[in-house]
C-alpha positions in Angstrom: -55.3 6.6 19.7 -54.1 3.5 21.6 -57.2 1.7 22.9 -55.5 -1.6 24.0 -52.2 -1.9 25.8 -50.7 -5.4 26.1 -47.6 -6.3 28.0 -45.5 -9.2 26.6 -44.0 -11.6 29.2 -41.2 -12.8 26.8 -40.2 -12.5 23.2 -42.3 -15.4 22.0 -45.3 -14.0 23.8 -44.7 -10.7 22.1 -44.7 -12.3 18.6 -47.8 -14.4 19.4 -49.7 -11.3 20.5 -48.6 -9.5 17.3 -49.7 -12.4 15.1 -53.1 -12.5 16.9 -53.7 -8.8 15.9 -52.2 -7.9 12.6 -52.9 -4.2 13.2 -51.0 -4.1 16.5 -47.5 -2.6 16.9 -44.6 -3.3 19.2 -44.3 -0.6 21.7 -40.7 0.5 22.6 -40.4 4.3 23.1 -43.7 5.1 21.5 -42.5 8.3 19.9 -43.8 7.5 16.4 -47.0 5.7 17.2 -50.0 7.8 16.0 -47.9 10.9 15.8 -49.1 13.6 13.3 -47.3 12.8 10.0 -46.1 9.4 11.2 -46.7 6.2 9.2 -47.2 4.2 12.4 -50.9 4.0 13.3 -52.4 1.5 15.7 -55.1 1.0 18.3 -53.2 -1.9 20.0 -49.7 -1.6 21.4 -47.6 -4.5 22.7 -45.1 -3.4 25.3 -41.6 -4.8 25.2 -40.6 -3.3 28.5 -40.3 -6.6 30.4 -38.2 -8.4 27.8 -34.8 -7.3 29.1 -33.7 -5.7 25.8 -32.3 -2.5 27.4 -28.7 -3.5 28.1 -25.4 -2.7 26.4 -22.7 -5.4 26.9 -19.1 -6.0 25.9 -18.8 -9.4 24.2 -15.1 -9.3 23.4 -14.9 -8.7 19.6 -18.3 -7.0 19.5 -20.6 -4.7 21.4 -24.2 -6.0 21.9 -26.9 -3.4 22.1 -30.4 -4.4 23.1 -33.1 -3.0 20.9 -34.8 -1.3 23.8 -31.7 0.9 24.5 -32.6 4.5 24.2 -30.7 7.1 22.2 -29.6 8.8 25.4 -28.3 5.5 26.7 -26.2 5.2 23.6 -24.7 8.7 24.2 -24.0 8.0 27.9 -22.4 4.5 27.5 -18.6 4.2 27.5 -19.0 1.1 25.4 -20.7 2.7 22.5 -18.4 4.0 19.6 -18.3 7.7 18.9 -19.9 7.4 15.5 -23.1 5.9 16.9 -23.1 8.5 19.7 -22.9 11.2 17.1 -25.8 9.7 15.2 -27.9 9.5 18.4 -27.2 13.2 19.0 -28.9 14.1 15.7 -32.1 13.9 17.8 -32.2 17.4 19.3 -34.9 16.7 21.9 -33.5 15.4 25.2 -36.9 14.2 26.2 -37.2 12.2 22.9 -33.7 10.8 23.3 -34.8 9.3 26.6 -37.8 7.6 25.0 -36.8 6.7 21.4 -34.9 3.3 21.1 -32.3 2.0 18.7 -34.6 -0.8 17.7 -37.6 1.4 17.0 -35.5 3.8 15.0 -34.0 1.0 12.9 -37.3 -1.0 12.5 -39.1 2.1 11.2 -36.3 2.6 8.6 -37.7 6.0 7.9 -36.4 8.5 5.3 -35.5 10.8 8.2 -33.9 8.1 10.5 -31.2 9.3 12.9 -29.4 6.0 13.1 -30.1 3.8 10.0 -27.5 5.3 7.6 -24.7 5.0 10.2 -25.7 1.5 11.3 -26.0 0.3 7.7 -22.6 1.8 7.0 -21.1 0.0 10.0 -22.0 -3.5 8.6 -23.3 -4.5 12.0 -25.5 -7.6 12.5 -29.0 -7.9 13.9 -30.4 -10.5 16.2 -34.0 -11.2 15.5 -36.9 -13.3 16.7 -39.8 -14.6 14.6 -42.6 -17.2 14.4 -42.7 -19.6 11.4 -45.9 -20.1 9.6 -46.6 -23.1 11.9 -46.1 -20.9 14.9 -42.6 -22.2 15.9 -40.4 -19.7 17.6 -37.0 -19.1 16.1 -34.1 -16.6 16.5 -31.6 -15.6 13.8 -28.5 -13.4 13.1 -28.6 -11.4 9.9 -26.4 -8.8 8.3 -28.1 -5.3 8.5 -27.9 -4.9 4.7 -30.3 -7.8 4.3 -32.7 -6.2 6.8 -32.7 -3.1 4.7 -32.9 -4.7 1.3 -35.9 -6.9 2.4 -37.4 -4.6 5.0 -41.1 -5.2 4.2 -40.6 -8.9 4.7 -39.3 -8.3 8.3 -42.5 -6.4 9.3 -43.5 -9.1 11.8 -40.0 -9.7 13.0 -38.9 -8.6 16.5 -35.5 -7.0 16.7 -33.7 -8.3 19.8 -30.3 -6.6 19.6 -27.6 -5.1 17.4 -24.1 -6.4 17.3 -21.3 -3.9 16.4 -17.8 -5.1 15.6 -14.8 -3.6 17.5 -12.5 -3.1 14.6 -10.7 -0.3 12.7 -13.6 0.3 10.4 -14.3 4.0 9.6 -17.9 4.9 10.1 -19.4 8.3 9.9 -22.7 10.0 9.4 -24.0 13.5 8.8 -27.5 15.0 9.0 -28.8 18.0 7.0 -32.1 19.6 8.1 -33.6 23.0 8.8 -33.2 22.4 12.6 -32.4 19.6 15.1 -36.1 19.4 15.8 -37.3 19.1 12.2 -37.2 16.0 10.0 -33.9 15.8 8.1 -33.9 16.4 4.3 -30.9 14.1 4.0 -28.8 11.9 6.4 -25.7 10.2 5.0 -23.7 7.3 6.2 -20.3 6.2 5.0 -18.2 3.2 6.1 -15.0 1.6 4.8 -11.9 -0.3 5.7 -8.3 0.4 4.6 -5.4 -2.0 5.1 -1.7 -1.3 5.7 -1.1 -1.0 2.0 -4.0 1.5 1.7 -6.2 -0.9 -0.2 -9.9 0.2 0.4 -12.5 -2.5 1.0 -16.0 -3.1 2.4 -17.3 0.3 1.4 -20.9 1.1 2.3 -22.7 4.3 1.3 -26.3 4.8 2.5 -28.4 7.9 2.3 -31.8 8.6 3.9 -33.6 11.0 1.6 -36.8 12.7 2.8 -39.6 11.5 0.4 -37.5 8.7 -1.2 -36.4 6.4 1.7 -33.1 5.0 2.8 -31.0 4.3 -0.3 -27.8 2.1 -0.8 -25.5 3.6 -3.4 -23.8 0.4 -4.4 -22.4 1.8 -7.7 -20.6 4.5 -5.7 -19.3 1.8 -3.3 -18.0 -0.3 -6.2 -16.4 2.7 -7.8 -14.5 3.5 -4.7 -13.4 -0.1 -4.1 -12.3 -0.6 -7.8 -10.3 2.6 -7.8 -12.5 4.4 -10.3 -13.5 7.0 -7.7 -10.4 8.3 -6.0 -11.0 12.0 -5.5 -13.6 13.7 -3.4 -15.0 15.5 -6.5 -15.5 12.2 -8.3 -17.3 10.6 -5.4 -19.6 13.7 -5.0 -20.4 13.7 -8.7 -21.3 9.9 -8.6 -23.5 10.4 -5.6 -25.4 13.2 -7.2 -26.0 11.1 -10.3 -27.1 8.0 -8.5 -29.3 9.4 -5.7 -33.1 9.5 -6.1 -34.8 12.6 -4.7 -38.1 14.5 -5.0 -39.2 18.1 -4.3 -41.0 18.5 -1.0 -41.2 20.6 2.1 -37.7 19.6 3.2 -36.1 20.9 0.0 -35.9 20.5 -3.8 -34.5 17.3 -5.4 -31.5 19.3 -6.6 -30.8 20.5 -3.1 -31.0 17.0 -1.7 -28.6 15.6 -4.3 -26.2 18.5 -3.6 -26.1 18.1 0.2 -26.0 14.3 0.0 -23.0 14.5 -2.4 -21.3 17.0 -0.2 -21.9 14.9 2.9 -20.6 11.7 1.4 -17.7 13.6 -0.1 -16.8 15.1 3.3 -16.8 11.6 5.0 -14.9 10.0 2.1 -12.2 12.7 2.4 -12.0 12.3 6.2 -11.6 8.5 5.7 -8.9 8.9 3.1 -7.0 11.3 5.4 -7.1 8.7 8.2 -9.6 10.6 10.3 -12.0 9.1 12.8 -15.6 9.7 13.7 
């Protein structure tokens, strides 16, 4: 139960409040804090409501999305690409979509994340704020793959915004669960580029697997880029071999490998055929 609710006046103040209480959490939508089954437990919440992080802006070659933008705002905005709207719609609760934020969903990096696989597949960049060991405030821009790879090291970092490139990159994601209200067994994200000569590059394959976290399948990526995996069946077989999965309430490990391979295979096939998401 939240016993102390603090309101940050700016980003530096939010970070200082967080450092002063190691067991506190940043409060965005609040949908995961102290929820039954959630990994987020805290007695002190630091509200980010006054930081102005809830806007979506067109910056020419990119779209900047503030970390406090809700899933419903993503769906409603004409600036947001279709693939990200689709991922936001994986959240079946209209009430939750109006509370849960893009920053909170990404910061949690859960094994049932709505947005993480798609955002990771997009190769977007993150703008972050932090305090050095001496308490000096700093901001940075990092590739999302780095945030995923070293996620634990970013535990005290504040996500400010997400920057998505406006290019011809294919990005798609698919969610597999018992219902839109339940936690997904598997959510897959696939992204890639293809030039005028049909050369494939910048492939990204990420899978959120219930019980085993968000996984990058870099060997599958390399196989596609190197021309070793050219058919849907080959891609699916490789995904099934590389994915880590466990038996749990959401399904058996074999089932998760199967639906993950089917999902990635479907998106790969759509990409090869020149489809869009």
